[in-house]
N, C-alpha and C positions, 0 to 999 in steps of 0.2 A: 463447371465449376464445383469444388468440393463441396457435399452434401454433408455437412456438421451434424446431422439427425442420424448418420449412419456411424460415427465416430464415438467411442465410449467418453461417457463424463470424466472418467477417471485420467485419461489420456490428454483428454482437455482442459482438466484442472493441471496436471503436471506441467503441460505444454504453458500454460497462463503463469504458472509460479516462477518456470525459467524465464519466460519472456519478460516478466515484472523485475528479476532480479537482473538481467541483462541489460534492461532500461536505466535502472539505478546504477549501473556498472559504468554505462557510458555517460550518464550526467556527472558521476564523479569523476570521471576523466575528464569533462570541460571545464570542472570548476577550475582548475589550473591557469585557464585562459579567460573564462567568462565569470561575472558576478552572479549567484543564484537566480536574482530576478531576470537577468537577460537569459538565462538558459531556459525560464519557464516561458518568457515572453517569445522567444523565437522559436520553441517548441510547440507553443500554442499557436501560433502565427501560422505554423503549416498544418497543425491540425484543424485550423479554421476552416479548410477546404472540406474536409470531412463534416465539419458543423453545417457549413452551407450548405451542402449536398443533402445532409440529412433534413434540415430545415425546409428545403425545395421538395422533398420528397414527402415529408410528414405534414408540411403546413405549418403556418405560424401560430394557428391555433391549438395545435399539439403542446405548445407551452406553459398555455394558460390554467390548466387545472393546478389547483393548491400553489398559486405564484408564490405566497410567502414563504412555506416550507421548502418550496422548490430552491428559492433562492438561498435560504438558510442552509440547506443542505450542502449547496455548491461553495458556500461561504466556508463552511467548514472544512470541506475538502481541499478548497484552494488553500486554505491556512495549513492545512497537515501538509499538502504538497511543498509549500515555501518552507515548513520548518525541516521538512526531510533532506531536502536540496541543502541547507544550512548544515543540518547534521553531518550529512555525507563530507561536507567540506571538512570538518574537525575529526570525523571518526572513521577507522577503516570500514570496508564494506560489511565486512562480517560481524563487528559489532554493533553496526546498525542493524543487521539482521536479528541480531539477539534482541535488542531494545523493542524492536517492532512488536515481539510477542507479549508486551506489557499491555499492548490493546485489548485481548478478549478480556482482561481484568475491569477495565474501565467500560467496555461493551455490556459485561453483566451488570455493574453498577447503575450506568444510566438507563437501561433497560427497564431495572428495578423502579427507578425513580421516574420515568418518562413513560413507561409502557405498562405500568404496573405487571411486569413479568417476575416471577418467582425468583429470589435472590437466594443461593446457597448458603446454609449457616457457615460453611465454613469459608466465606469468601476472605477472612482475615488472614487465612494461610497462603494463599497464591499473592497476596498483597505483600506479605512480610517476607516471602522467598523472592519476589520480583525485586523488592528494594533492597534485599540483602545481594542478590546479584548485581545491582546497578553499583552499590558501595563496592564490592569485590574488585570488579571491572575498573573502575575509575580510583583505586585507592593507588598511591598515597594521595591523592587529591592536589599534588602539586601542577600536574599540567595543565595550565588554563584552558588550553585547545581543546584537550580531550574532554573536561569537565563542562565546557560550553556544547561541544557536540553531544553530551549525554543529556542535557537539559533540553536541548532542541528534539533530540529524538524522543523524549520522556514527554514533550507539549505536542509534539506530532502524533503520537498515540492517542491523547487525550482527544484531540479534533479529529484524529480518525474515526473513533469511537462513537461521537458526536455525530458525525456525519453518516455513520452505519445506522445509528438507532433512528435519526431523521429520515433515511432510506427507506426504514422499515415501515416509517408512517406514510410514505408516499409510494410504495411498492407496486402501485398500479399503474405508475407514469412508466410510458415505453423506455425501453431501455437506451435505445438511440437517442430519442429525446433528451433523456438525464445525461448521455455523453456529450451532446451537443452544447446543451447550458453549460455543463461544467467548464467545456472548452472556452465559451464565450466569456465566462467569469474570470478563468485563469489570464486570459488575453487582455482583458482590461485593466485586472489590478497589477500584473505584471508591466505593462505599459505605462501605467501611471508612475511604478518606483524607476522603469528604465528610459522616462523620456528624454532624459538629457543626456543620453550615450545609446545609440543605436545601431553604433558599429557592429557589422558582421563580416568576419573573413571568408570570403568566397571558398575556400578549402575546407572550411567545416560546415557548410551547407549541407553537403550528402548526409554529413552524420546526425544534423538536427532532422532531416528528412527521415532518417533511419529510426532515430528514438520516437519521431511521431507515429511512423509506422508499426514499430513494436508495440507502443503503448495502446493502439488501437486494436492491433491484434490481440494482444493479451486481455484487454477490456470484453472483446467479443467472446474469446475463448472461455473465461469464467462465465459469462452470461450463459453462454450455450452448455457448459459444465453444468450449472445450476439447473438447467431445463432438462437435460439428460439424464441427471442423476440426482437422488437425495442430497440435500447439504450436509445432514449429519454423515454419509458414508463419504462424504470428498474432504471433510474437515481435516483427517490427519496428513493430507497431502501439503497443506500449507506449511507443515515443517521443513518441506523440501527446501525452501528459501535458503536455509541457513547452510545446507550443503553447495547449493549453486553459489552462494554469495562467497563462499570460501573459496570454492574452486576459482571463480571469475577474478577474486581478489589476489589469487596466487598468479594467474597467468597474466593479467595485467599490470600488477604492481610487485609482484614476487613476497606478497605478505601472507605469514602463516600466523593464525591465531596464538597469542601467546597462552601459557598455563593459566594465567589469572584470567583471561578474557574467557577461556572454555569454562574454568569452574564457576564463572559468573553467569555467563551464558547459560550453562546446565540448571542453574538455581532458576533463572529466568522463565527456561522451557518448563522445568518442573510445575513453576507457579501455572503457566498458561495452561498445562495439561490438567492440573488439580482443578481449575476453573471448568475447563472442558470435558470432564472426565466421562459424563454422562452421555455426551456424543459420542465420545473416542470409544467409550465401551459398546455403544450402540453398532459403530462401525465395525470393531473387532468381531463382534457376534455374527453380523451378517456376513463378513469374510471367511468366518469358521464354518458357516451354512453352505457358501458356494462351494467349498473345499470337499465337502460330505457329497 
């Protein structure tokens, strides 16, 4: 079996970002056949086998610490996933990828509000840049489908940020247990919304199995990347999802980002870089030191 401890944290992080982008691309492909809640239900139903295996290995008592925060974190994460799928239904893959980089701004704001962490005095700059980028991408605002996609993506970033902040409060919980409980919550919620129509085409089953496997591997690569390397050093690799999304969008749908999409996306990326400038500066300095 591959020993992930011997693999560079940078390699694992880069692989995780690619796998997450691939997972989103496959989910977007399935949207033309299934409703978003059904995609989440069938994906979670397959991932449930991983969750049950983890529960068997760790024991039911592993889920007990901080039950309230644990459940809250998974509800936030599940809401973010639902909104992501709905956003992918209305947006090109690359547009969603750009929009996902509004989440660092909300993470900073919520960390200040709920974790008493320091907030940069220049937080208004990335907020204005990101909103400016969203307005540029959605202009001239006549496409209802596109506008819905941006709203869903924006809300998804907010819930993702809330999930991240809550995760920080329960970071002592085993990552496998966190994954398993997340799958249980997604399965139950998606099941409630899909109960009137559980039809699945047999020819699509391998694709759902593939998505579940990719998501599990992406999650584990991310966790082991964080364990093998400092988070601040890995931060720049998050931006590689924009490249992967553009490539996958072209391969599957022959979509190339428009000029206004690129300009608006660059505004959002700059806003994300400004809010994370200290982390990126530290990462850059460490990279220079390694080259000397």
